[in-house]
Every structure is written in structure tokens, then in C-alpha cells.
C-alpha positions, 0 to 999 in steps of 0.5 A: 028241350034245346038242341042243335042240328047239322044246320047249326054245327057238326053233330058227330053221329059215327057209331049210331044205330037204329033205336026205333021208329017215329010216325010223322011227316017230312014237313013236320020234321023240316019245321022242327029241325030245319032242312034235311041233309042228303046222305049216303046216295044209296039207302038214305035220302033225307036225314037230320042229325040232332044233339040235345042239351043233355048230350044225347045224339039222334039221327032221323032218316028214311031207310031203303024206301026212297029214290036212292034205293030205286023208288024214284017216284017217292018224294019226302012228303010221301014218307010217314015212318022214319028211323031214329038212330042214336047211341041209346034209347034216349035218342028215341025218347028225346025225339018223341018229346020234341014231337009231342010238344010241337 
């Protein structure tokens, strides 16, 4: 399954919302999707924006468990559960497909 990320082009994520969770490492996410981007400076520290070849948009991000939310000792490698956002459950399904084939 092909995709682009925020590292390749602008991926519009306005209006996406939580679709579910994945358990994986920051290193694996970085290996699959490239460098994360810093986000809101408040509740999110690391995020990937992804658009799959079928047009599905997904976001993968930490939420309220990192330095921006007061957990200053947390590094991205310490986070093992990530939120997946999107416009539909297809976002979560596509992210899981990529993780399972990696």
C-alpha cells in the first residue's frame, strides 16, 4: 500500500479525530513514516500525517503523555501506545496494514 506523509507534501488533516490506538515503538513509526513533526506544543509532541493511495488520511500521535503536557522526562522511545486519527475507521485499518506488513 502506497502513501505519502507530511515529509513528502502537505497532508490536510483538519477535522480528523480519534479512530483508535496502535501499540508500537517510535523507532518503528519513524522507520516507516519518516521523521515526526512537532505539533501543538501543548497536548501532542510527535505526529505523522499520512495520506494513503486510496485517499484515506491518518494521523498518528501521542496525546497528553509527553513533555508538552508536563511529562518532561518522557522521550519518544518511551511511548508504546499511539493514537490514530482520521475521518473514518479506514485510517486505523490502513495504519494497521502497514504495521503488519513491515
